[in-house]
C-alpha positions in Angstrom: 0.0 0.1 0.0 2.7 2.2 0.8 4.3 1.6 -2.8 1.3 1.9 -5.6 3.9 0.7 -8.4 2.1 -2.4 -10.5 5.2 -3.7 -11.8 6.4 -4.4 -8.3 3.3 -5.1 -7.4 3.4 -7.9 -9.9 6.3 -9.7 -8.2 4.8 -9.5 -5.2 1.5 -11.5 -6.3 3.5 -14.2 -8.2 5.3 -15.3 -5.2 2.8 -14.9 -2.8 0.3 -17.3 -5.0 3.4 -19.4 -6.3 3.5 -20.6 -2.4 0.1 -21.6 -2.6 1.3 -23.7 -5.5 -0.5 -21.8 -8.2 0.6 -21.0 -11.8 0.2 -17.2 -13.5 -3.2 -18.4 -15.3 -4.7 -20.4 -11.8 -3.8 -16.5 -10.2 -5.4 -14.4 -12.5 -7.8 -16.2 -12.6 -8.9 -16.5 -8.5 -8.1 -12.7 -8.3 -10.3 -11.9 -11.1 -13.0 -14.2 -9.9 -12.6 -12.5 -6.4 -13.0 -9.1 -7.9 -15.8 -10.1 -10.1 -18.0 -9.9 -7.4 -18.5 -7.8 -4.3 -16.4 -4.8 -3.4 -13.6 -3.8 -1.0 -14.6 -1.9 2.0 -13.2 0.7 4.2 -14.7 4.4 3.5 -15.7 5.0 7.4 -13.7 7.9 8.0 -10.5 7.2 10.0 -11.3 8.5 13.4 -14.4 6.9 13.6 -13.4 3.7 11.7 -10.6 3.1 14.7 -12.7 3.0 17.0 -14.5 -0.2 15.8 -17.7 1.9 15.4 -18.9 2.7 11.9 -22.7 3.0 11.7 -24.5 -0.4 11.0 -21.4 -1.8 10.2 -23.6 -3.5 7.7 -23.8 -2.5 3.9 -22.4 0.9 3.1 -20.8 1.1 6.8 -18.8 -1.9 6.3 -15.1 -1.6 6.8 -12.4 -4.5 6.2 -9.2 -3.4 4.3 -10.1 0.9 4.5 -9.9 0.9 0.7 -13.2 1.6 -0.9 -14.0 0.7 -4.3 -16.4 -1.5 -6.2 -14.3 -3.4 -9.4 -17.0 -3.5 -11.7 -20.7 -2.0 -12.5 -22.3 -5.3 -12.2 -20.7 -6.3 -8.4 -23.9 -8.6 -7.9 -23.3 -10.3 -11.0 -20.9 -13.1 -12.5 -19.2 -12.1 -15.9 -15.5 -11.5 -17.0 -16.4 -7.6 -17.0 -13.0 -7.2 -15.1 -11.2 -7.9 -17.1 -12.7 -6.3 -20.0 -12.4 -2.8 -17.7 -8.5 -3.2 -17.2 -8.2 -4.3 -20.9 -10.2 -1.0 -22.4 -9.8 1.8 -19.8 -6.7 3.6 -18.6 -6.3 4.4 -14.7 -5.0 7.0 -12.9 -3.6 6.8 -9.0 -5.1 8.9 -6.4 -6.2 8.3 -2.9 -9.1 7.3 -1.5 -11.5 8.5 1.7 -9.0 6.9 4.1 -5.7 8.5 2.4 -5.1 4.7 0.7 -3.4 4.4 -2.7 -6.2 3.3 -5.3 -6.7 3.4 -8.8 -9.6 5.1 -11.1 -10.7 5.0 -14.6 -9.6 7.9 -16.8 -12.8 9.5 -17.9 -13.5 8.9 -21.8 -15.6 12.1 -22.9 -17.0 13.2 -19.6 -17.5 9.5 -18.9 -16.4 6.6 -16.1 -17.9 3.5 -15.5 -20.2 3.7 -12.3 -21.8 0.9 -9.8 -24.6 1.6 -7.7 -23.5 2.3 -4.1 -24.5 -0.6 -1.5 -27.5 1.1 -0.2 -28.9 1.8 -3.8 -29.1 5.3 -3.4 -26.4 7.0 -5.7 -24.1 6.0 -7.9 -19.9 5.6 -7.6 -17.0 5.1 -10.0 -15.5 1.7 -10.0 -11.7 1.5 -9.0 -9.0 -0.7 -9.4 -6.4 -1.9 -6.6 -2.7 -1.5 -7.2 -2.6 -5.5 -7.7 -5.0 -5.2 -10.1 -3.3 -2.7 -12.3 -0.8 -5.0 -11.9 -2.0 -7.9 -13.9 -2.2 -5.9 -17.0 1.2 -4.6 -16.6 2.8 -7.3 -15.9 3.9 -9.1 -19.1 3.4 -12.3 -17.8 -0.1 -11.7 -16.4 -1.1 -9.5 -19.3 -1.8 -12.3 -22.3 -3.8 -14.1 -19.6 -5.9 -10.9 -18.9 -6.1 -10.2 -22.2 -7.5 -13.9 -22.9 -10.2 -13.9 -20.3 -11.5 -10.5 -21.2 -12.0 -11.8 -24.8 -13.1 -15.1 -23.9 -15.4 -15.6 -20.5 -15.7 -19.3 -21.1 -11.8 -19.1 -20.8 -12.1 -17.3 -17.5 -15.0 -19.8 -16.4 -13.1 -22.7 -16.9 -9.9 -21.4 -15.6 -11.6 -20.3 -12.4 -13.8 -23.3 -11.6 -10.0 -25.2 -11.9 -8.0 -22.8 -9.8 -11.1 -22.6 -7.2 -11.2 -26.6 -6.7 -7.7 -26.5 -6.4 -7.6 -23.6 -4.1 -10.5 -25.2 -1.9 -9.1 -28.9 -2.3 -5.7 -29.4 -2.2 -5.1 -29.2 1.6 -7.8 -32.2 1.5 -4.6 -34.9 0.1 -5.5 -37.2 -2.7 -8.6 -38.1 -4.2 -8.9 -40.8 -1.9 -9.8 -38.9 0.4 -13.0 -37.5 -1.1 -16.5 -39.1 -0.7 -18.8 -37.7 -2.8 -19.6 -39.6 -6.5 -19.5 -36.4 -8.3 -16.0 -36.1 -7.5 -13.6 -34.7 -10.2 -11.0 -37.1 -12.0 -7.9 -37.1 -10.2 -5.9 -33.5 -10.4 -2.4 -32.9 -11.2 -2.2 -31.0 -7.8 -3.4 -34.2 -5.9 -0.2 -36.1 -7.5 -2.3 -39.2 -8.0 -0.7 -42.8 -7.9 -1.3 -45.8 -10.1 -3.5 -48.3 -8.4 -1.7 -50.8 -6.6 -0.5 -54.3 -8.0 -3.4 -56.8 -8.8 -3.0 -59.6 -7.6 -0.3 -59.0 -4.4 2.3 -61.0 -3.7 2.8 -63.5 -0.5 4.0 -60.9 1.9 5.3 -63.9 4.1 7.3 -64.9 1.1 8.4 -61.7 0.5 9.3 -61.3 4.4 11.2 -64.6 4.3 13.9 -63.0 1.3 14.1 -60.1 3.6 15.4 -62.0 6.5 17.8 -63.8 4.3 19.5 -60.5 3.0 19.5 -59.4 6.5 21.0 -62.6 7.8 23.9 -62.2 4.9 24.3 -58.2 5.7 23.9 -57.1 9.4 24.4 -53.8 8.3 21.5 -53.9 5.9 19.2 -54.3 9.4 20.0 -50.0 10.2 20.0 -49.5 6.3 16.5 -50.6 5.8 15.3 -49.3 9.3 16.5 -45.9 8.1 15.1 -46.3 4.8 11.2 -46.9 5.8 11.7 -44.0 8.3 12.6 -41.4 5.9 10.4 -42.8 3.4 7.4 -42.4 6.3 8.4 -39.5 8.1 7.7 -36.7 5.4 3.9 -37.6 6.0 2.0 -34.4 7.1 -1.2 -34.5 8.6 -1.8 -31.1 7.7 -2.4 -31.6 4.0 -2.0 -35.0 4.0 1.3 -35.2 1.7 4.0 -37.4 1.8 4.3 -40.5 3.5 5.6 -44.1 1.8 3.0 -45.0 -0.3 4.2 -44.1 -3.9 7.7 -44.4 -2.5 8.9 -41.0 -4.3 11.8 -41.4 -1.9 13.5 -43.1 -5.2 12.9 -39.9 -6.9 14.2 -36.3 -7.1 14.1 -34.3 -5.2 14.1 -36.5 -2.3 16.5 -38.7 -3.4 19.3 -35.9 -3.3 18.1 -34.5 0.1 21.3 -34.5 2.0 19.6 -36.3 4.8 18.8 -39.3 2.4 22.5 -40.0 1.7 23.5 -43.2 0.8 19.8 -44.6 0.9 20.7 -45.7 -2.5 22.8 -48.7 -0.7 19.5 -50.1 1.4 17.8 -50.2 -2.1 20.3 -52.3 -4.0 20.1 -54.5 -1.3 16.4 -54.7 -2.0 16.9 -54.8 -5.8 17.3 -58.6 -5.5 13.8 -59.3 -4.0 11.8 -56.3 -6.2 12.9 -58.1 -9.2 11.8 -61.4 -8.3 8.2 -60.6 -7.5 8.5 -58.0 -10.4 5.2 -55.9 -11.0 3.2 -57.4 -8.0 5.3 -56.2 -5.2 5.5 -52.3 -5.0 8.5 -50.7 -4.3 6.5 -48.9 -1.3 5.5 -51.7 0.2 9.1 -53.6 0.0 10.5 -50.7 1.7 8.0 -50.7 4.4 8.0 -54.4 4.8 11.9 -54.4 4.8 12.0 -51.9 8.0 9.4 -53.5 9.8 11.2 -57.3 9.5 14.7 -55.4 10.4 12.8 -54.2 13.4 11.5 -57.5 14.7 15.0 -59.0 14.1 16.4 -56.7 16.4 14.1 -57.5 19.3 11.5 -55.0 18.6 7.7 -56.1 18.8 5.8 -58.0 16.5 4.2 -55.8 13.8 1.2 -55.8 11.8 2.0 -55.3 8.1 -0.8 -53.5 5.9 0.4 -54.2 2.2 -1.5 -52.4 -1.0 0.9 -49.5 -1.8 1.6 -48.4 -5.2 4.6 -47.0 -6.7 4.6 -42.8 -8.1 6.4 -42.6 -10.9 7.9 -39.4 -10.3 8.8 -37.2 -7.2 6.3 -34.7 -8.0 4.7 -33.7 -4.6 8.2 -33.6 -2.2 8.9 -29.8 -3.2 8.3 -28.9 0.4 8.5 -32.0 2.5 12.2 -31.8 3.3 12.2 -32.6 7.6 12.3 -30.2 10.0 14.5 -31.6 11.9 17.5 -33.6 10.9 19.3 -33.0 13.9 21.3 -30.3 13.4 22.3 -28.2 16.6 20.2 -24.6 15.0 17.0 -27.0 15.2 15.1 -25.2 18.1 12.8 -27.3 20.3 9.9 -25.1 18.7 10.6 -26.8 15.4 10.6 -30.1 16.8 7.5 -29.5 18.4 6.3 -28.3 15.0 7.6 -31.6 12.9 6.2 -33.8 16.0 2.6 -31.8 15.4 2.8 -32.0 11.4 3.2 -35.7 11.5 0.4 -36.5 13.3 2.5 -38.1 16.4 1.7 -37.2 19.9 5.2 -36.5 21.8 5.5 -39.5 23.8 5.3 -41.8 20.0 7.7 -39.6 18.7 10.2 -40.1 21.6 9.9 -43.6 21.1 10.4 -43.5 17.4 13.3 -41.0 17.8 15.1 -43.3 20.6 14.6 -46.6 17.9 16.9 -44.6 15.2 19.3 -44.2 17.7 19.2 -47.5 19.3 18.9 -49.7 15.7 19.5 -46.9 13.0 22.1 -47.0 10.1 25.9 -46.9 10.9 27.2 -46.6 8.0 28.1 -43.2 6.0 24.9 -41.6 7.3 22.8 -38.4 8.1 19.8 -37.6 10.1 17.9 -39.2 13.4 17.7 -42.9 12.2 22.3 -42.7 12.4 24.0 -44.6 14.9 25.5 -41.4 16.4 29.1 -42.7 16.3 28.8 -43.2 12.8 29.0 -39.4 12.3 32.9 -39.6 13.5 33.5 -42.9 10.7 32.9 -45.7 13.3 30.4 -48.4 11.8 28.6 -49.7 15.2 26.2 -52.1 13.8 23.4 -52.8 16.6 21.6 -55.8 16.9 19.3 -54.9 19.9 16.2 -52.3 19.8 16.1 -51.3 23.5 16.0 -47.7 25.5 19.3 -47.5 25.6 19.2 -43.7 24.3 17.3 -42.6 27.1 20.0 -44.3 29.6 22.5 -42.6 27.6 21.2 -39.4 27.3 19.8 -39.1 31.2 23.2 -41.0 32.8 25.9 -38.8 31.5 27.7 -35.3 31.2 27.3 -33.8 27.8 29.5 -31.2 26.1 29.4 -29.2 22.8 31.9 -30.9 20.1 32.8 -30.5 16.5 34.1 -33.4 14.9 37.3 -32.5 13.5 37.0 -34.4 10.4 33.7 -32.7 8.7 33.2 -29.6 11.2 29.5 -31.1 12.5 28.7 -29.6 15.4 27.2 -32.7 17.8 27.5 -33.3 21.7 30.0 -35.6 23.6 30.1 -37.7 27.3 32.3 -36.1 29.2 35.5 -38.5 28.9 34.0 -40.7 26.5 33.7 -41.0 22.3 29.7 -41.4 22.8 27.8 -38.8 20.9 24.7 -37.0 20.8 23.1 -34.8 18.0 22.0 -31.3 18.8 18.3 -32.2 18.7 19.1 -35.4 21.2 19.6 -33.1 24.4 15.8 -31.2 23.9 14.9 -34.8 25.2 16.9 -33.6 28.3 16.1 -30.0 28.6 12.8 -29.9 28.1 10.7 -30.5 30.8 8.1 -32.3 29.0 10.2 -34.4 26.9 12.4 -35.0 30.2 9.4 -36.9 31.7 8.7 -38.6 28.6 12.5 -39.8 28.7 12.5 -41.2 32.2 9.3 -42.9 31.9 10.9 -44.4 28.9 14.1 -45.5 30.9 12.7 -46.8 33.7 10.7 -49.3 31.8 11.9 -50.6 28.3 8.8 -52.9 27.7 7.0 -49.5 27.6 9.4 -48.1 24.9 8.9 -51.3 22.7 5.7 -51.1 22.6 5.2 -47.5 22.1 7.7 -47.6 19.5 5.5 -50.7 18.0 2.8 -49.0 17.6 4.0 -45.4 16.9 5.6 -47.1 14.0 2.9 -49.0 12.5 0.7 -45.5 12.7 3.1 -43.7 10.5 3.8 -46.2 7.7 0.6 -46.6 7.8 -0.4 -43.0 8.1 -0.8 -42.4 4.1 -3.5 -45.5 3.5 -6.3 -43.1 3.3 -10.0 -44.5 2.8 -12.0 -41.4 2.6 -12.2 -38.2 4.6 -11.4 -39.8 7.9 -11.0 -43.3 7.5 -7.8 -45.6 6.6 -7.7 -48.9 4.7 -5.5 -51.1 7.1 -8.0 -50.2 10.5 
């Protein structure tokens, strides 16, 4: 509002709508649709409006942004006049009733387009916001404005699609919709193919996984880490992420630093995938491998729910990079946000976090599911899932330490070579997480039970059946 420059405003519009996942056409359609009907309110005098009192507060007395204008001559009628006005009229900058910058059409032969006031008692000149004029001044938007001005059907179609996207994209995939007239899956829903049919004999798949683990003990931590990294992208806020689709095989997830060397785990599994061919999805194989590895190191028996499918690309992963990877800079606030977004309780997350410490990957690794000494080149394969994280955390004195070979900041136990990540210490310094840590330290069986239930919950979280259902339960 302070700098009414339409060209600069065009960049701001693009940045804001891009963050909403909208392209240029969708952006112009949504703005135009919003300004086809209604008006911008705010003409109440400053000294009255700031007191919260402006007549009835309705109709002509309505106040919102402080900018008072109507965009079209028929603000209760759906058409493409908004775009035709931008194309056919020049606009000049002026200040409105509340000293706000806004634009009005330059008169032609003493005539300006007018609309009836909210109370129907007088006519008012229509107007535009700086962001409206920007649509015509910005080269990327201008052609779209012209297209919508010339073709109302094109505008109608673009708005209908963009509105559906705006109001639906936080619902996740099409499988969460329940109405019979749901449109076909849209690109913004990142649709997945149907799962394989028939499904394989998962007992036979599991037996082959066990054989791989028997021959390669390092694969235990690799498989557990792979399943965690694949599943922990899940967001309960917009139902994106999770391991269904196995998008961890593709860019961008494949190249996230936290996923370094996960291809080693995939290579171990390749022989099993090849054996079962198309009836076994990578997504099912990754989760079953993680389950099998956890059970092999002493975890509680895990229920496996097959029927996942595989994506053909990594679309939908652009904003799923994990908020917590163990770095010193990651705060407790960020961790709590990470827990909440995944749809876990702090108790569940603490158990899963500790599992990664106990039996994570021992090779060149990054993230939460790494044996901590692996960060300084020590391969330390663990064959026992226990509550050791909480014992180590609460029984040692931890000091800040920088690993000389990499510069990675960690904590080191006083007088010992044992390491902890920066985020590990949150479970000791935060009172709520400390209480959880003490409970798990005192009872290993409690830890194992919660870890098993939380693991199953997270790995099945993306198996949707309608808006609230899950095909696994």
